[in-house]
C-alpha positions in Angstrom: 0.0 0.0 0.0 2.9 2.4 0.9 4.6 1.5 -2.3 1.5 2.2 -4.3 1.1 5.6 -2.6 4.7 6.5 -3.3 4.2 5.5 -7.0 1.1 7.7 -7.2 3.0 10.6 -5.6 5.8 10.4 -8.2 3.3 10.3 -11.0 1.6 13.4 -9.7 4.9 15.3 -9.2 6.0 14.4 -12.8 2.7 15.7 -14.1 3.1 19.0 -12.2 6.6 19.4 -13.6 5.4 18.9 -17.1 2.6 21.5 -16.6 5.1 24.0 -15.1 7.5 23.4 -18.0 4.8 24.0 -20.5 3.7 27.2 -18.7 7.3 28.4 -18.7 7.6 27.7 -22.4 4.4 29.6 -23.0 5.6 32.4 -20.8 8.8 32.6 -22.8 6.9 32.6 -26.0 4.7 35.4 -24.7 7.8 37.4 -23.6 9.3 36.8 -27.0 6.1 38.1 -28.6 6.0 41.2 -26.4 9.6 41.8 -27.3 8.9 41.8 -31.0 6.1 44.3 -30.4 8.5 46.7 -28.8 10.9 46.7 -31.7 12.0 50.1 -32.9 9.6 51.6 -35.4 10.7 51.8 -39.0 12.6 55.0 -39.7 11.3 57.4 -42.4 13.9 57.8 -45.1 14.5 61.4 -46.2 17.2 63.1 -48.3 19.0 66.4 -47.5 20.6 68.0 -50.6 23.4 70.4 -49.6 24.3 73.6 -51.2 27.8 72.6 -52.0 30.3 69.8 -51.5 30.8 68.1 -48.2 32.6 70.3 -45.7 32.3 71.7 -42.2 30.0 74.4 -43.6 27.3 71.7 -43.0 28.7 70.2 -39.8 25.5 70.5 -37.8 23.7 68.1 -40.2 26.5 65.6 -40.0 26.4 65.9 -36.2 22.6 65.2 -36.2 23.4 61.9 -38.0 26.4 60.9 -36.0 24.9 61.7 -32.6 21.6 59.9 -33.4 19.4 63.0 -33.3 17.7 62.2 -36.5 17.2 58.6 -35.5 15.6 59.7 -32.2 13.2 61.8 -34.3 12.3 58.7 -36.3 14.3 59.6 -39.4 16.9 58.0 -41.6 18.6 60.9 -43.2 20.8 60.6 -46.3 23.0 63.7 -46.9 24.0 64.3 -50.5 26.5 66.9 -51.7 25.3 69.8 -54.0 27.0 72.0 -56.5 26.5 73.2 -60.1 25.6 69.7 -61.2 23.2 69.1 -58.4 21.4 72.4 -57.6 19.5 71.8 -54.4 16.4 73.9 -55.4 15.8 71.9 -58.6 16.6 68.6 -56.9 14.1 69.1 -54.1 11.5 70.7 -56.4 11.6 67.5 -58.5 10.0 65.6 -55.6 12.7 63.0 -55.3 14.3 64.7 -52.3 12.7 66.2 -49.3 15.1 68.9 -47.9 17.8 71.2 -49.3 20.2 73.9 -48.3 20.6 77.0 -50.5 21.1 80.8 -50.4 18.0 82.7 -49.2 18.0 84.6 -52.5 17.5 81.3 -54.4 14.3 80.7 -52.5 12.9 84.1 -53.7 14.1 83.5 -57.3 12.6 80.0 -57.3 9.3 81.3 -56.0 9.1 83.9 -58.8 9.6 81.0 -61.3 6.7 79.1 -59.8 8.8 76.7 -57.8 6.8 76.2 -54.5 9.8 76.0 -52.1 9.7 77.5 -48.6 12.5 78.3 -46.2 12.1 76.5 -42.8 15.3 77.6 -41.1 18.4 79.6 -41.8 21.8 78.3 -40.7 24.1 81.3 -41.3 22.2 84.3 -40.0 25.3 86.4 -40.7 26.6 86.0 -44.2 30.0 84.3 -44.5 30.6 86.0 -47.8 33.4 88.7 -48.1 35.6 90.3 -50.6 39.3 90.0 -49.7 42.6 91.1 -51.0 46.3 90.3 -50.3 47.5 92.7 -47.6 50.3 94.0 -49.7 47.8 95.4 -52.3 46.7 98.0 -49.8 43.0 97.4 -50.8 40.8 97.3 -47.8 37.5 99.1 -48.8 35.1 99.0 -51.7 36.2 102.5 -52.7 39.8 101.0 -53.2 38.4 98.8 -56.0 37.7 101.6 -58.4 40.0 101.2 -61.4 41.0 97.7 -60.3 40.2 94.2 -61.7 38.1 92.2 -59.3 37.1 88.5 -59.3 33.4 87.8 -59.4 31.4 84.6 -59.1 28.3 84.9 -61.4 24.8 83.6 -60.9 24.4 83.2 -57.1 24.4 84.7 -53.7 28.0 85.8 -54.2 27.2 88.0 -57.2 24.1 89.5 -55.5 26.1 90.4 -52.4 28.9 91.9 -54.4 26.6 94.1 -56.5 24.7 95.2 -53.4 28.0 96.2 -51.8 29.0 98.2 -54.9 25.6 99.9 -54.9 25.6 100.8 -51.1 29.2 102.1 -51.4 27.9 104.6 -54.0 30.4 103.3 -56.6 29.8 103.4 -60.3 29.8 99.6 -61.2 31.4 100.4 -64.5 34.5 101.8 -62.7 35.4 98.3 -61.5 36.7 95.8 -64.0 35.1 92.4 -63.4 36.7 89.0 -64.1 34.5 85.9 -63.8 36.2 83.4 -61.5 35.4 80.0 -60.0 37.3 78.5 -57.0 41.0 78.4 -57.9 42.7 81.2 -56.0 45.5 81.5 -58.5 44.3 84.8 -60.1 44.4 86.5 -56.7 47.7 85.0 -55.6 49.4 85.9 -58.9 48.0 89.5 -58.9 45.8 89.0 -61.9 42.9 90.3 -59.8 43.2 92.5 -56.8 40.1 91.2 -54.8 38.5 87.9 -54.5 34.9 86.8 -53.6 34.8 84.1 -51.1 33.7 82.8 -47.7 35.5 83.9 -44.6 35.1 80.3 -43.4 36.8 78.8 -46.5 38.7 80.7 -49.1 40.1 83.3 -46.6 41.4 80.4 -44.5 42.9 78.7 -47.5 44.8 81.9 -48.5 46.0 82.3 -44.9 47.1 78.7 -44.8 49.3 79.4 -47.8 51.1 82.1 -45.8 49.3 85.1 -47.1 48.0 88.0 -45.0 44.7 89.4 -46.2 42.4 92.4 -45.9 38.7 91.6 -45.6 35.9 93.8 -46.9 32.7 92.7 -45.1 29.2 93.2 -46.5 28.1 94.3 -43.0 30.3 97.4 -43.4 28.0 98.5 -46.2 24.7 97.6 -44.3 24.3 94.3 -46.0 23.6 91.0 -44.3 21.8 88.5 -46.5 20.9 85.1 -45.1 23.3 82.5 -46.6 22.8 78.8 -46.1 19.0 78.3 -45.7 17.2 75.1 -45.0 14.1 74.6 -47.2 11.5 72.1 -48.4 8.5 72.2 -50.7 4.9 73.3 -49.8 3.8 69.8 -50.8 6.1 68.1 -48.3 4.9 70.4 -45.6 1.3 69.7 -46.5 1.7 65.9 -46.6 3.8 65.5 -43.4 4.2 68.5 -41.2 5.2 66.4 -38.2 8.0 64.9 -40.2 9.2 68.4 -41.3 9.1 69.6 -37.7 11.0 66.5 -36.5 13.7 67.1 -39.1 14.1 70.8 -38.4 14.2 70.2 -34.6 16.8 67.4 -34.9 18.9 69.5 -37.3 18.9 72.4 -34.9 19.9 70.0 -32.1 22.8 68.9 -34.3 23.9 72.5 -34.9 23.6 73.3 -31.2 25.9 70.4 -30.4 28.3 71.4 -33.1 28.6 74.9 -31.7 29.5 73.5 -28.3 31.8 70.9 -29.7 33.3 72.3 -32.9 36.4 70.0 -33.0 34.2 66.9 -32.7 31.7 68.2 -35.3 34.5 69.0 -37.8 35.8 65.5 -37.5 32.3 64.1 -38.3 32.6 65.7 -41.8 35.6 63.6 -42.6 33.4 60.5 -42.9 31.6 62.2 -45.9 34.7 63.0 -48.0 38.2 61.5 -48.2 39.6 64.8 -49.5 38.9 66.8 -46.3 41.7 67.8 -43.9 40.9 67.9 -40.2 42.8 71.1 -39.5 41.1 73.1 -42.3 37.7 71.7 -41.3 38.2 72.6 -37.6 39.2 76.1 -38.6 36.1 76.3 -40.8 33.9 75.2 -38.0 35.4 77.6 -35.5 35.0 80.5 -38.0 31.4 79.6 -38.5 30.3 79.9 -34.9 29.8 83.7 -34.8 28.0 83.6 -38.1 25.3 81.3 -36.8 24.6 84.0 -34.2 24.2 81.6 -31.3 23.3 84.4 -28.9 20.1 85.0 -30.9 18.0 82.0 -29.9 16.4 79.8 -31.1 19.0 78.7 -33.6 17.7 79.0 -37.2 14.9 81.5 -36.6 14.4 84.0 -39.4 13.3 87.7 -39.3 10.8 89.3 -41.7 13.0 92.4 -41.9 16.0 90.4 -43.2 13.8 88.9 -45.9 12.4 92.3 -46.8 15.9 93.7 -47.2 17.0 90.8 -49.3 13.9 91.1 -51.6 14.4 94.8 -52.0 18.0 94.4 -53.0 17.1 91.6 -55.5 14.5 93.9 -57.1 16.7 97.0 -57.1 19.6 95.1 -58.7 17.3 93.5 -61.3 17.6 89.9 -60.1 13.9 89.7 -59.1 11.1 91.3 -61.2 8.3 91.4 -58.8 7.7 91.2 -55.0 6.9 87.7 -53.6 4.5 87.1 -50.7 7.1 86.7 -47.9 4.6 84.9 -45.6 4.8 82.1 -48.2 8.5 82.4 -48.7 9.5 81.4 -45.2 8.1 80.1 -41.9 9.4 79.8 -38.3 6.6 77.3 -37.3 9.0 74.3 -37.2 11.6 76.2 -35.2 9.4 77.5 -32.4 
């Protein structure tokens, strides 16, 4: 009888163990199922087309990628270089890309042609464009350019700013001999031209790196400050997915804020995008960019109506723009604030 009871007890214990094991298996399966339900949501893929080739001029965007700010915003952002062969306004307007960087003047010019682009943030609130000369030339003002040959980059923000500087200086434009140039500094260094159009964060640094002292003529000295690199998208993208646009802008500004506080690290991020970049030049470019983003004027990226009005007036006065555009449709701060 005792043996029979022991046998029954063993059978009962074995049955309990089987039930517990099954429950554990089901529990593990349930846990596995709940784990799959908490997987990271699929990121939205978007493209940012830059104004120019990869360099520290765009460090805040690289930072937003490398520090995971875009990913936190639910975005998978591909950053593509721009330039003459890949003009950002046309690329974004085609509908194949969502965001771009261009000069603020190009937004207005695009709107006049019926291209529904809209500025959603400005990066360089103080223009990095300057005219500069070799110090030994003695040229340090616009007035000094009368009777001299000057390099000029045609067709963009650089030309507009140069012509506005000539106009505000009260100089007869015909008194300055213009020579179309691109990006090779040789005409300046050889003395072929006496002044060069460039960015204080780039060409000026390149000339100084070659051992040349320079004089800088700033647009601000002639009451000119046109927004330079400006982030934009299309009205269609804004209409279809305003939350995505806001997420992108906020993450981009977070990237720029981090870059301002950590310029050396941000400059290094850019090296991943181009093998031709040199860390020392990129670091210098990033440091030179900081005051131009006007970090004291928060929030980063916010635009002023007065600045757009000044830009539009100059475009019309100089014949670049034929008619006034509705500035309330040209730019918005809604994704910054």
